[in-house]
TORROTI-49606 format. One line per 5 residues: number of its first residue (from 1); their letters; for each residue x, y, z of N, C-alpha, C. Coordinates in steps of 0.1 Angstrom, whole numbers. Each point is the difference from the previous one (the first is absolute). Layout:
N
NUM	a	X Y Z X Y Z X Y Z; ...
***
This chain:
217
1	mkikw	1954 83 -1886 11 -8 -6 12 9 -2; 12 -6 3 12 7 -2 8 -7 -12; 7 8 -8 8 -5 -10 14 6 1; 10 -8 2 14 5 1 8 -6 -11; 7 9 -7 9 -4 -11 14 -4 6
6	lghas	3 -13 0 13 -4 5 11 3 -9; -3 -2 -13 10 3 -11 -3 -9 -12; 4 5 -12 -1 -7 -12 -15 -4 -3; -4 -12 1 -14 -4 -2 -6 -6 13; 7 3 11 -4 -6 13 -7 10 8
11	flits	-12 -4 5 -9 9 9 -4 -8 12; -2 6 11 -7 -6 11 -13 7 1; -11 -9 -1 -13 5 1 -6 -6 13; -5 9 9 -5 -3 13 -15 3 1; -8 -10 4 -14 3 1 -3 6 14
16	gdgkk	-13 5 1 -4 6 12 1 -9 12; -1 -13 -2 1 -9 12 14 -7 1; 9 6 -8 14 -4 2 5 -11 -9; -8 -5 -9 5 -10 -10 10 7 -9; 11 -7 -3 11 6 -8 3 -9 -13
21	vitdp	1 8 -11 4 -6 -13 12 6 -5; 10 -8 -4 12 6 -7 -1 -5 -14; 3 10 -9 0 -4 -15 15 -1 -5; 2 -9 -8 13 -1 -8 12 3 8; 4 -7 9 12 3 8 13 -2 -8
26	ytsgg	8 10 -1 13 0 -7 11 -6 8; 11 -4 -7 12 -5 6 9 12 3; 1 4 12 9 12 3 14 -4 -3; 7 8 -8 13 -3 -5 1 -8 -12; -12 -4 -5 0 -9 -12 5 6 -13
31	fggai	1 -8 -10 5 4 -13 14 7 1; 9 -6 8 13 5 1 1 13 7; -10 3 9 0 12 8 -9 11 -7; -6 -3 -11 -9 10 -7 -12 4 9; -5 -10 8 -11 4 9 5 4 13
36	kygpi	0 13 3 5 5 12 -10 3 11; -12 -3 -3 -11 2 11 4 -10 11; -3 4 12 4 -7 12 -9 -13 1; 5 -10 9 -8 -12 2 -14 3 6; -9 -8 -4 -14 1 5 -1 -9 13
41	rehad	-3 7 11 0 -7 13 -15 -1 5; -9 6 -8 -14 0 5 -6 -14 0; -8 -3 10 -8 -12 0 -13 2 -8; -4 -11 -7 -12 1 -8 -9 -13 2; -13 2 -2 -9 -12 0 0 -6 -14
46	vvtvs	1 8 -10 0 -4 -14 11 7 -8; 6 -8 -9 10 6 -9 -4 -3 -14; -2 10 -9 -3 -3 -14 13 1 -8; 1 -8 -11 11 -1 -8 -5 0 -15; 3 11 -7 -5 1 -14 7 -9 -10
51	hahdd	13 -3 3 7 -8 -10 14 -4 7; 6 -9 -6 12 -6 7 13 6 -4; 1 13 2 13 7 -2 5 5 13; 13 1 2 6 2 13 -4 14 6; -4 9 -8 -4 13 5 -15 1 4
56	hndvg	-6 -12 0 -14 -1 3 -4 -12 8; 9 -10 3 -5 -12 6 9 -6 11; 7 9 7 9 -5 11 -8 -3 13; -9 -9 -1 -8 -4 12 8 -6 11; 11 -7 -4 8 -7 10 7 10 9
61	alpqg	2 12 -3 6 10 9 -9 6 10; -13 -2 -2 -10 7 9 -2 -8 13; -4 6 11 -4 -7 12 -11 -10 -3; 2 -12 4 -10 -11 -4 -13 1 7; -10 -8 -4 -13 0 6 -11 6 -9
66	feevs	4 2 -13 -10 6 -9 -5 -10 -10; -11 3 -7 -4 -8 -11 4 7 -13; 5 -8 -9 4 6 -13 -11 -2 -11; -2 10 -8 -9 0 -11 7 4 -12; 1 -9 -10 8 3 -12 -7 -5 -13
71	tpgkh	-12 -4 1 -7 -6 -12 -13 8 -3; -4 -1 -13 -13 6 -4 -11 -7 8; -12 6 0 -12 -5 6 -3 7 13; -11 -4 6 -5 6 13 6 -8 12; 6 7 9 6 -5 12 -7 6 13
76	evagl	-4 -8 9 -5 5 13 11 -4 10; 8 10 5 11 -2 9 0 10 11; 2 -5 12 1 9 12 -12 10 1; -11 -5 -4 -12 9 0 -1 10 -10; 9 -1 -10 0 10 -11 -4 -7 -14
81	titgv	-5 7 -9 -2 -5 -13 10 6 -10; 7 -9 -6 11 4 -10 -3 -7 -13; -1 7 -11 -2 -6 -13 11 3 -9; 6 -10 -6 10 1 -10 -5 -1 -14; 5 9 -8 -3 1 -15 12 -2 -8
86	ktfhd	0 -10 -9 12 -3 -8 2 10 -10; 12 6 -1 5 9 -10 14 -4 -4; 7 9 -6 14 -3 -5 10 11 4; 12 -4 0 11 9 4 5 8 -12; -5 -2 -12 5 6 -12 -12 1 -10
91	qqkgk	3 6 -12 -10 1 -10 -1 -11 -9; 7 -11 2 0 -12 -9 -6 -12 7; -10 3 9 -7 -11 7 9 -9 8; 10 6 6 9 -7 9 12 -6 -7; 2 1 -13 11 -6 -7 14 6 4
96	ergrn	0 12 5 12 7 4 3 -2 14; -10 2 9 3 1 14 -10 -9 9; -9 -7 -7 -9 -9 7 -13 7 5; -7 -7 8 -13 4 5 1 9 12; -11 7 2 -2 9 11 -14 -1 6
101	vvfvi	-1 1 13 -14 -1 6 -3 13 6; -11 6 -4 -6 12 6 -8 -4 12; 2 6 11 -8 -4 12 -10 11 4; -12 -4 3 -10 9 5 -2 -4 15; 4 9 9 0 -3 14 -11 8 7
106	evdgi	-10 -7 5 -11 7 6 2 2 15; 1 13 5 4 3 13 -10 11 5; -7 -3 11 -9 10 6 -10 6 -11; -4 -9 -9 -10 4 -10 6 8 -11; 13 1 -1 7 7 -10 8 -10 -9
111	rvvhl	-1 2 -13 7 -9 -9 13 6 -5; 11 -6 5 14 5 -3 5 -10 -12; 4 6 -11 5 -8 -11 15 3 -1; 7 -11 1 15 0 -2 3 -6 -13; 6 7 -9 2 -5 -14 13 -8 -2
116	gdlgh	8 -1 11 12 -8 -2 9 6 -11; 6 -8 -8 8 5 -11 -7 -1 -13; -12 6 -1 -8 0 -12 8 6 -11; 0 -7 -12 8 5 -11 -8 4 -12; -13 2 1 -8 3 -11 -13 7 4
121	klsde	-6 6 -10 -14 5 3 -9 -11 2; -11 3 7 -10 -10 4 -10 -2 -11; -4 -12 -2 -11 -3 -9 -13 3 7; -11 0 -8 -13 2 7 -3 -11 9; 4 -12 -4 -3 -12 9 8 1 13
126	eirai	12 5 -1 8 1 12 -5 11 9; -5 11 -6 -6 11 8 -12 -5 7; -8 -8 -7 -13 -5 7 4 -10 11; 11 -8 -2 4 -10 10 5 8 13; 7 11 -2 5 7 11 -11 7 7
131	gktdv	-9 6 -7 -12 6 6 2 13 6; -9 4 9 1 13 7 13 2 6; 6 11 -2 13 4 5 -1 12 8; 3 0 13 0 11 9 14 7 1; 9 -9 3 14 4 1 9 -8 -9
136	llipv	8 7 -8 8 -7 -10 15 2 3; 7 -11 1 15 0 2 6 -4 -13; 6 9 -7 3 -1 -14 15 2 -3; 6 -9 -8 14 2 -4 1 10 -11; 9 10 2 1 11 -10 13 2 -6
141	ggyft	10 -8 4 14 2 -4 4 -4 -14; -8 -9 -6 3 -5 -14 11 -10 0; 5 -3 -12 10 -9 -3 -4 -14 3; -1 -4 13 -4 -13 4 -16 -1 0; -6 11 1 -15 1 1 -5 10 -11
146	mepkd	-12 4 2 -6 10 -9 8 13 0; 0 6 -12 6 13 0 -10 10 7; 5 12 4 -9 9 7 -13 3 -7; 1 2 -13 -12 4 -8 -10 -11 0; 5 -13 0 -10 -11 0 -5 -2 14
151	alvva	8 3 10 -5 -1 14 -11 10 2; 1 12 -6 -11 9 2 -13 -5 -7; 2 -6 -12 -12 -6 -6 -7 -11 8; 9 -8 6 -5 -11 9 -8 6 12; 7 10 6 -7 7 12 -13 5 -4
156	rslgp	-1 7 -11 -13 5 -4 -10 -10 -3; 4 -12 -6 -9 -10 -3 -6 -7 12; 7 1 11 -5 -6 13 -8 10 8; 3 12 -2 -8 11 7 1 0 15; 12 -1 6 1 0 15 -3 14 6
161	sviip	-3 0 13 0 13 7 14 4 4; 8 -9 4 14 3 4 10 -8 -8; 10 7 -6 11 -7 -7 12 2 7; 8 -11 3 12 1 7 11 -6 -9; 9 8 -6 10 -6 -9 11 -8 8
166	mhykt	5 -10 -7 11 -9 6 9 -4 -12; 10 -8 4 9 -6 -10 6 10 -9; 6 11 5 7 10 -8 14 3 6; 8 7 -8 13 3 4 1 9 13; 8 -5 9 3 8 12 15 -2 3
171	psvnf	6 8 9 14 -3 4 2 -14 6; -11 -7 3 1 -13 6 -2 -12 -9; -1 3 -13 -1 -11 -10 8 4 -12; 9 -9 -4 9 3 -11 -4 -8 -12; -13 2 -4 -5 -7 -12 -1 11 -11
176	pikpv	-1 -3 -13 -1 10 -10 -15 4 -2; -6 4 11 -14 4 -1 -1 15 2; -12 6 -3 -1 14 0 -5 5 14; 3 12 3 -5 6 13 -14 3 -1; -7 2 12 -14 2 0 -4 13 -7
181	edfls	9 9 -1 -3 13 -6 -4 -2 -15; 5 -10 -7 -4 -3 -13 -15 -3 -1; -5 -7 9 -15 -3 1 -8 12 4; 5 7 10 -7 12 6 -1 11 -11; 10 1 -8 -1 11 -11 -11 -3 -9
186	lagkh	-4 -12 -2 -12 -4 -8 -13 0 7; 1 -4 13 -12 -2 8 -6 13 5; 9 10 3 -5 13 5 0 1 15; -10 6 5 -1 3 15 3 -12 8; 8 2 11 3 -11 9 4 6 14
191	empgk	0 -9 9 4 3 14 13 -7 4; 8 7 7 12 -6 5 1 3 15; -7 -8 8 -1 3 15 13 -1 8; 10 -5 -6 13 -1 7 1 -10 10; -8 -11 -1 0 -11 9 -2 -13 -7
196	seiei	2 -11 7 -1 -13 -7 -14 -7 2; -8 6 9 -13 -7 3 -11 10 -1; -12 -5 -5 -12 8 0 -11 -8 5; -10 6 5 -12 -7 5 -12 3 -10; -7 -10 -4 -11 2 -9 -12 -7 5
201	gkedl	-11 8 1 -13 -5 4 -10 1 -12; -12 -5 2 -10 1 -11 -3 14 -3; 1 9 10 -3 14 -2 10 7 -9; 11 -7 -2 10 6 -9 -2 -4 -15; -9 -9 -2 -2 -5 -14 -9 10 -8
206	gkqri	2 0 -13 -8 9 -8 8 12 -3; 10 3 7 9 12 -3 12 -6 -7; 2 3 -13 11 -5 -7 13 7 4; 9 -9 4 13 6 5 11 -9 -5; 12 6 -2 12 -7 -1 9 3 12
211	vvleh	4 -10 7 8 2 12 13 -6 -1; 11 7 1 14 -5 -2 6 -1 14; 2 -12 5 5 -3 13 15 -1 0; 6 3 11 15 -3 3 1 -15 3; 11 -6 -5 2 -14 4 5 0 15
216	al	-5 -10 7 3 -1 15 13 -7 3; 5 -8 -10 12 -7 3 12 3 -9
***
């Protein structure tokens, strides 16, 4: 399986047999130009949308021919199993920013968990609903999502082998969110391979790693 960070909360996940999933496609140039990541041109079989904000749900700008998954529950699409777990975008059970769906994407026998814009620590019930986590795609920039210290608590509660930070301040997003270094200073040892894509197989699981990717767009 390959995981490429396109930018913000958007990843391209490619299975061994070529099935492609795009998560949370942003609107390039959105929010008055605050989102400076380039347009997403990749084709996908499935697109997941954690919530209906423009930096996460611009499915209309993608090459067509995909199935969209945006709701809680178990979905069998394009030969993949994707499970959505209802959470919230804030600490007030959605009163400030609404709901959020965490997606568990099963690819090549590996469970990839995309937290979307999770805004709170997870309850025991939510942790059980998410289940086994092999690869965790986690927002760490705070302000609109969990603060870095809470993101670390969530990461530890799920116990993934691989943690890939997302949704943080870069030169390509002009939001009042924190850079990845704020999370890394708390989390400790990490890898910065200097590329946007990594390949993960079952043989890579069990080794706890934090991998910081470069955005591709």
